N, C-alpha and C positions, 0 to 999 in steps of 0.2 A: 565518396561521398553522394549524401542527397540534398541534392538543391536543391533550393528554397522558393516559395510560391514566386513571381516578379507579377504582379496585375496593378491596379492606380488605389492608387493611397483614401488612407478609411478618413480620411479628417471632411474627405469630400461627402459622407456618405454620413448625414444627422443621428448620432445618440441621443435617443431615448432616456429617461429620467430614469433615478437608480430605482429601482427594485424598494418598495415600503419595507418588504417583509425583511429583516438580516436572517431570522432564525427560522428554521420550521422547530418546533416540537414535534420528537421522534412517537411512535405510539409504544406504552411500555409494553403492550400486552404480548406474552408468547408463550405461545402453549408446544411443549415438545414433544418429543414421540414418547407412543407406551413405554418401550423402554431406553431407556437412557442412552446415549452412547459415553464410553468412558473417558472415549477422544477430548482431550483440551483439559481436562481434569488437575489442577494442584495436587505434590503429594498431599496434603493434607489434605483436599476436598478426595482424593482416592484411596486415604485409610480412611474416611468417617463412610463413604463409599461402600468399604470394605465390612466394615463394624454395621452398618445395615443388613448384612447381609448372614451375619455370625459368621463372621472373624472374630476371632480371641482376639483382644486385645495384645496378649503378647507377641502373637504373630504378623502382626498389621504389616508392621516397618518392612520385615521380612517380604509379605506377597507382595508391597507393595513396591519394592526392589525388584520385584520381577516380572511384575507387569508394566512397571515402566523401561523396564526392556525389551520386553517384547513387540511393546506398540510404537515403542520409539528409538528404537534400533533395530530392530528388522524389521518394521512396518507390518506386522503381522495381522492378521482378518479376520482373524475367527481362535477364538476361546480353546478349542479343537488343537490347532499347532507347537501350544505351548506345554511344550511334554515339561520343562518343571516342573509347571502346577498340578500336585494333583487331577485326578482325574474327578472326582468326587468337586473339586471346587470347581470344577471349569466347566462342573454340570450345571454348577448353580449361579457365576461366575449367565454361562450362559440364556438361563433362565429368567434373568434381573437385568441385565445387559446389551449392550451391542459393541462394538468397534468400527462405527460405521460413521461414513465422510459427507461430508455434501457429494449427492448425487450428479456427472457429469452429461452433461443434457449438449453438449457439440464442444469439441474442440477444431480448434481454426492452427494454420503452422503457413507460417512466412516460410517467403523466399527469401528472407534473413536469417531464416530459423531460431525466431520468433513465435512463441506458444503461447493461444490466451482460449482460454478455460471458462464455458456456459455449468453454473453451478445453477444445480437448485439447493434449493433450503425452505424448508414447512414452512403452510401458513401462521398464523397468528391467532385463530381459533378456527375447529371443525368448521372442514364445510370450506373454510378459503384455499381462493390457489394455491400452488409455493410461491413461493420469493424466487430470484434469480442474481445474481453476483455473478460478477466477471474475476476472473484473478489471470494476469499475463508472467512467463516465463521467457526471460530473454539473457540467450547466451554471448558470452565475448570474451573467446579464447580461450587462459585458463578459467572461470569461473563464469558464475552465473546468476543472476536477479530475477529474485521471487517478487513481484507487485501484488498486496491480499490489500483487503478491500473491506472495512473495516464496519460498511453498513448498509441497507440492502436506499437506497436511493443514496444524498447527501440533507446535510443538514442547513448548509448554502447554497447563494444563488452567482455566483461569480461568472461574468461576465462572459468569460472567454470561452470556458468547459465544460462539455458536452454535459459531465455529470449532474452539474448541476441546473441540469435545466430537467432533470426528473425529481421527483417530492423524492421526500423522504419517507418511506416506508417503519425500516424499524432498527433496530442498531444486531448487530451479529454480538453472535455471547461466545467464548472463550472457544469455546468445541466448534463454531466454525471459522474463527479464524485461523487457529493451528490444524484445524479440516485442512483447509487452501494446500499447506504442506504439504501436507498426508496425500491429498488429490496428487497434486506437481510430480515427489518421489514416488509414490503409485507408476505414475504415466512413463517418469522415464527410467523405471526401473531401479530410481536413486538409493533403494536398503541395501544392508547387508545381504551377501551369496545373493541376493536378484542378478538376471540380466537385464541390459537396457534391450530394448526394442528395438527391433532392425532396421528403426523411421528414425530414432536417436540420435541427430549428430555425433564426431565424433565418437560411437558405443562400442568402442574397445578403451577410450575412457577411466584411468584406474582412480582418483579424483570426486569427490562427489558435484553432483552437474550442478545442480541450489545449493550457493555460496555465500549468498551475501540475501538479506530479510529485506525491502520497505516499504512501507504504511504506505502509499500513496497511491491505492484502489479506490472504486467510491466512499467516500463518507470521509468527514472529518476526524480524524484517530481519537482528539481531543473531545468529542463531545459522545464516545463511547470506553473514555475511559479504565475504568476497571474494568471492563472486559479485553479490553491490549495490554493492559498491563498482566492480567494471568494473565493471558492468551502469548505475550512474547516473553513472559518469567518462561511459562514452560518450553516458549521452541530453545532457551540458551543457557537450560541448564546442559550444564557436561556430560550426564552421562547420559543424554537422551539425543533429543534431535541438535542439543550441541552447537549452536549456528554462535558464534559469538560477538555480545553489545556491539563491538568495533565492528562490528562484519551486521547490523541494522541500524534503519533511518526511518525513523517516525516523521512525515511533512504534516507540517500542522499552516491551516488558514491566519492565526494568532489569536486560539483561547489564548489570552493573557494568563487565565490565572489560573492555570492549570498547565503552565510550562516548568512554570517550578516544580511540580510533584511530579510531574515524567521526569526531569533531572534526577528524582529523591527516591522513581519510586519503581522505576524501568530503566532509568539508567543507560538509552540509545543515545546514540547520533542522533542531533536536529537536525533536522532542514525547517525552512521556515518561507512559505509563497508570498514574497514583496509584489514584486512585478511591480511596484510603485513608488517615485518618488514623492513626489505629495501628499498629501489625506485628501485632500480636491479631488486626483485622478483613481488611487485605491479603495476611497470610497465607490465609484463608479465599477471599479476591474473587483474588491473584491470587498463585499457591503457589510464581512463583521469588521470592517476599516470605523465603520461611526460608529460601534459600538468601542472596539483598541485602536485607539489613532496611532496611526506610524512611531511614534514617542513613548508614549507607553510598550507597546511591542519589545523596541529596541531594549529597554531597560528590560525588562525578564527577560531578554535577548544576553544581555550579558550578565545577569546574573545567574543565568544559567549551573545546575550544576556540573561541577565535574570540565567547565569549557578550559580547555588551553589550545595553543598551538599544535596538540596532540589531539586534540580532539574539537575540531573547530568543527563553526553551523555556516550548515551551508542556504546560503537566499536565492530561491529558484525565483527568475527573472526570463518573464517570458517575451519578449521580440515581437513586437505587435506596431506594424507601416503607421508612423508615423502620428503614432499615440502615447509610443514609453521609449521611440529608439536617436533620440539623439544624441549627439554629442553632446550637448549640455544635462543632459538627465544620466550619460555614464560619466558625467561628473563630480554631481547632486552627490550620486551612487555611492561614489566608495569617500563623498565625505560624508555622508550618512554612515554610512559603519567604522569608518575611525574606530578603531583600538579595540571592535570586537575581531577573535580570532574566526578567519571565518573562508569561507571558496565562495564564489557565485557564477552558480550555473546557467550559462544563458538560454536559451529552452526556445527554437525559433518556434511558432508558433503552427499549431497543426489544424487546417481545416478543416468544419464539420458541417454538413448539410443547416440550411440560415444562418451561418454565424456572418454577424458584419464585422468580421475584424479577417484582417490577413498575415501573411507574413515579413517579417522585416525582410527588407534587400540584404543580400548574403553579403555584399560590399559594405553593405550601410553597420548587418553587426559582426564582421572581423574587425571596422572602426571601434566599433562599440567596446568589443571584445580587446581591442588595444589601449587604451586610455585603463578601462581593469586592471589589466596587467599591468601595467606602467605606476600604477599606485600603489603596488606590490598584493593583487590577489593571484591565488589564481581567477582561472577566468576562464573553464572547456566552459563546450559548444556542443549540448548535445547533439550526437547525430540520431534522428529521428529513426526509429526502426517500427517495425510491421505494420505500416500502412499498407498496404494492402490487404488487413483483415482487420484493420479501422482499431491500432492496440499500444498506439501511436498516444505522445503525451497530447492531453486534451480531449480525448475520443474516449472513452471508455463509460461504456451507458448499454447499462444491460436492459434484456426484452421484458422487465417485467411487469410496465402497463402495456392495458388491450391497444393504446394508441400503437404503440413503438416493436409491438407482435408481427406485424407485416417487412419493419426492416430488421436488415442485420441487423446484431446486436454490440453497443459501440463501447470501445475500452477507455479508462481514466483518464491520469495524470499522471501519463511518465513514456520516458522513454529514452533510450541507455545508456547508461554513462559510461556507456565510451567517450575520448572526445576526437574533434574533426579538426580543432582547432585547443592544442594542448599546452595551455600559457598555467605549467606547471610553477 
């Protein structure tokens, strides 16, 4: 068990006024490499790409199926390896496309097995420095969770989150989102017929290393909706990467108008960063609340397509000492969520340089959890993972901005789903 920090109460520290800017507008311009990668294309887009290089209409379905298998089942990185495809077509593909993933700039491995990768992406225009994002792999017994980023930087300014202190640069493309999974499987030896590297924990295992996906890294996924949708539909394809939608979770800070679309067009599990039981406090912690207040957010949650006891919404609640952790807060929380099939994840706050918040005392977290559990909700408390490499919840932050390059890259809003108080 990782003990929480015990320090002086944050109530003694004056809180600055909430930021005036709730949303930051992403830069729309994106200039792809001279030869685009086929990674992340939907089947329809892949067929269109093949048509563009002269593949006959009658052959496209078969060719798409062949490429899909080589890319997403075998993890092939070279067209030459596609032995079921004719040499002529392989040469044509190589002239026009690549199978490139994001470039791995650095890898850090925590003492607890958590891995963090700093990934380099193209700039938005010729001559611009490349951009960087991070993704995190969290092994836990028989499963491994991969935390993906959806944007370079973040659209929001949540005051407790390190990522929120970094400006938004641009949205990721579907290929860059899927590419994070490709990188993880490359590094873990997680493709068919590949042997895991010796440094991989439990390298003798026969099951997949990456079993679960969470969109909880850098960025707000619902502000990059189309790319996230297209990427996750590729990830969930049963003839490719094949990760069930029941094992994919999309986390949002509460972009109310997009929640219903997420249920209808993506259909994965939903997590909501709640963190407060009043609009007054949530306006400060999650400034987006001033645009979509708690009442509107919970109405959207109650109407989430497919919501049931088997497909509960996860409400994330970071434990901030002297801010939102009283037993009165706990009672208000269960009252607020009444009637919503839900699980409430209590997240011990992970400090980062310059933050004004502190983690609730462990005894207080346990008392809070007990109130929630006694009301009939599962109330797991996440064990912070990867703290020694700044890969724990609230710590994800890339080194993209020049002012940050002197420091180690820091990682986003995620900690391991393993529970230390397992109130199921």
